[in-house]
C-alpha positions as CSV (number, residue, x, y, z in Angstrom):
1,X,-37.8,-17.1,0.2
2,X,-37.0,-14.6,-2.4
3,X,-40.1,-13.8,-4.7
4,X,-40.0,-15.2,-8.2
5,X,-40.2,-11.6,-9.6
6,X,-36.9,-11.0,-8.0
7,X,-34.9,-13.8,-9.5
8,X,-32.8,-13.9,-12.5
9,X,-33.6,-16.9,-14.5
10,X,-32.6,-17.1,-18.1
11,X,-29.1,-17.6,-19.4
12,X,-29.2,-14.5,-21.5
13,X,-30.0,-12.3,-18.3
14,X,-27.0,-13.7,-16.6
15,X,-24.9,-13.1,-19.7
16,X,-26.2,-9.4,-20.0
17,X,-25.5,-8.6,-16.3
18,X,-21.9,-10.2,-16.9
19,X,-21.5,-8.0,-19.9
20,X,-22.0,-4.7,-18.1
21,X,-18.7,-5.4,-16.0
22,X,-19.8,-3.4,-12.9
23,X,-18.0,-5.6,-10.3
24,X,-17.3,-5.4,-6.6
25,X,-16.1,-7.9,-4.2
26,X,-15.1,-8.7,-0.6
27,X,-13.8,-11.8,1.2
28,X,-16.9,-13.9,0.7
29,X,-18.6,-12.9,-2.5
30,X,-18.2,-11.1,-5.9
31,X,-21.2,-9.1,-7.0
32,X,-21.9,-8.2,-10.7
33,X,-24.5,-5.5,-11.4
34,X,-26.4,-4.7,-14.5
35,X,-27.7,-1.5,-15.9
36,X,-29.1,1.4,-13.8
37,X,-32.8,1.5,-13.5
38,X,-34.7,4.1,-15.8
39,X,-37.9,3.4,-13.9
40,X,-37.6,3.2,-10.1
41,X,-40.7,1.0,-9.8
42,X,-39.1,-2.0,-11.5
43,X,-37.9,-4.7,-9.4
44,X,-34.2,-5.6,-9.2
45,X,-33.4,-9.2,-10.1
46,X,-30.8,-11.4,-8.3
47,X,-29.0,-14.4,-9.4
48,X,-26.8,-16.7,-7.2
49,X,-23.8,-18.9,-8.3
50,X,-21.9,-21.3,-6.0
51,X,-19.7,-23.5,-8.0
52,X,-18.1,-26.9,-6.9
53,X,-14.8,-25.0,-6.4
54,X,-16.3,-23.4,-3.2
55,X,-17.4,-26.7,-1.7
56,X,-17.8,-30.2,-3.3
57,X,-20.9,-31.2,-1.4
58,X,-24.2,-29.9,-2.9
59,X,-25.5,-29.6,0.7
60,X,-23.2,-26.9,1.6
61,X,-23.5,-25.0,-1.8
62,X,-27.3,-25.0,-1.4
63,X,-26.9,-23.8,2.2
64,X,-24.8,-20.9,1.0
65,X,-27.5,-20.1,-1.6
66,X,-30.3,-20.1,0.9
67,X,-28.4,-17.7,3.1
68,X,-27.8,-15.3,0.2
69,X,-31.4,-15.5,-0.9
70,X,-32.5,-14.7,2.6
71,X,-30.0,-11.8,3.0
72,X,-31.1,-10.4,-0.1
73,X,-34.8,-10.8,0.7
74,X,-34.0,-8.8,4.0
75,X,-32.2,-6.1,2.2
76,X,-35.0,-5.8,-0.5
77,X,-37.6,-5.3,2.5
78,X,-35.8,-2.1,3.4
79,X,-34.3,-0.7,0.2
80,X,-34.9,-0.9,-3.5
81,X,-31.5,-0.9,-5.2
82,X,-30.8,1.3,-8.3
83,X,-29.6,-1.5,-10.7
84,X,-31.7,-3.7,-12.8
85,X,-30.1,-7.1,-12.1
86,X,-27.4,-8.4,-9.9
87,X,-25.4,-11.7,-9.6
88,X,-23.6,-12.9,-6.4
89,X,-20.8,-15.4,-6.9
90,X,-19.5,-17.2,-3.9
91,X,-15.9,-17.5,-3.0
92,X,-14.3,-20.4,-1.2
93,X,-14.3,-18.7,2.1
94,X,-18.2,-18.3,2.2
95,X,-18.5,-22.0,3.0
96,X,-17.2,-21.3,6.6
97,X,-19.3,-17.9,7.0
98,X,-22.0,-17.4,9.4
99,X,-25.4,-16.0,8.5
100,X,-24.5,-12.6,10.1
101,X,-21.3,-12.4,8.1
102,X,-23.2,-13.2,5.1
103,X,-25.9,-10.7,5.6
104,X,-23.3,-8.0,6.5
105,X,-21.4,-8.8,3.4
106,X,-24.5,-8.6,1.2
107,X,-25.4,-5.1,2.7
108,X,-21.9,-3.8,2.2
109,X,-21.6,-5.1,-1.3
110,X,-24.9,-3.7,-2.5
111,X,-24.2,-0.3,-1.0
112,X,-20.7,-0.2,-2.6
113,X,-22.1,-0.9,-5.9
114,X,-24.9,1.7,-5.6
115,X,-22.1,4.2,-4.5
116,X,-20.0,3.1,-7.6
117,X,-20.6,5.1,-10.8
118,X,-22.3,3.2,-13.5
């Protein structure tokens, strides 16, 4: 499970991250990233959004979020991203994705965002 210190919780945090307009995407997810870190010791915070457009059943939407959280947790165990906050938004195709596909997608999107200029 993703630690509480690594979660975006407030609506204002989500809005601030969206406002930065740093966006990358692939076939399963869209990743919005916030500002670059000034202090490398601060933790990156993540938010996850899976709308009813992805799947009408809450069980499936929660499954996608659980898989995303676990993928991000594994990524954070290896690397500390350079941005302050990030939001993953699921696309419709993510409901059919396996855990391995989600894991690869998360790694790819975060690396793509890190290589993108802020």
